[in-house]
N, C-alpha and C positions, 0 to 999 in steps of 0.2 A: 548084591543089601552096597550098604550107601558110601565112594570115593569118589573124596573131592582131590582133585586135582587142581593144581599149578601153575598160574597162566604161560609159564615157557616148553611144560607139555601140550598147552591143551590144541596146538598145532594138532597130534594127531588124535586126539580124542571131539573132533570137530565142533572146534573152541566150545563147549563148554564143559565148562568147570566139574559140573558133579555129571559122574556116570555113575551103571548097576555093574557091578564082579563078583562073582562063585567060588568061594573056594571053603576047605573044613582047616588051612590055616593060609598066613598072608603068604606061602613062595606058591600058593596053588590060585590062591585066587589074582597075582597077579601074572602067576601062569593068564587066567582069565582074561585080566584085563589085554595083556597081550593079543589074544587071539578076535577080542572084539573089535581090539585099536591098530592095532602092529606099529610096532618097534616099540613100542612106548617102553617098554621089562629092559631094556635096553637102553633108554636115559637110568635106567633108577638104579640098575643090576649090574656092576661087573662083569670082568670073566671069571671073575671066583667065588661066583655066586654069593657077595655075598651089596648090602648097601651101599654107595658109590658114598666115597666124603660126605660129599653135598648135597645130597638127600635128604632127607625127614620122611618117616612111617612115622602117622602116629595111626594108635588106636585106644580107643572110646579116651580120648585125653590125653591119655600115655608117649613119650619113642619107645618104641623095640625096633630092635637089633636085628634077634630076630624072626629069619624067614619061618623058622619048624610053628610062632609060637599061635594058638590054636584058634581055631575064628569062631567066634558063631552069629549067626541069618541078620541077630540086631545093632549087630556091633555099628558103629563110625569105625570110617578110614581117609584121617586126613593124610595127606601126599604133598611133603613145603619141599623148594630146591633154595635151600640157598643161592643168596647175589653173591661174588667176589670182581674186587678189581687188580687190575694186571696197573 
């Protein structure tokens, strides 16, 4: 399925903003994404297997926090990284 990647993570995908990945759940999709683009999952998922606070994942336009969400092959997944100033 199609996965849209935010600019800050594009270094992991060869600067492609749209990539393909597969999985029956969001967790499986992110694992497949990491197999195809090593290191990208760590930037999105923390050590407790939770979506990092500055990351947003949308499936078909709806924000998702549950990595166990079932996915269909036609689903659109968009990853967004929040920006913060210090």
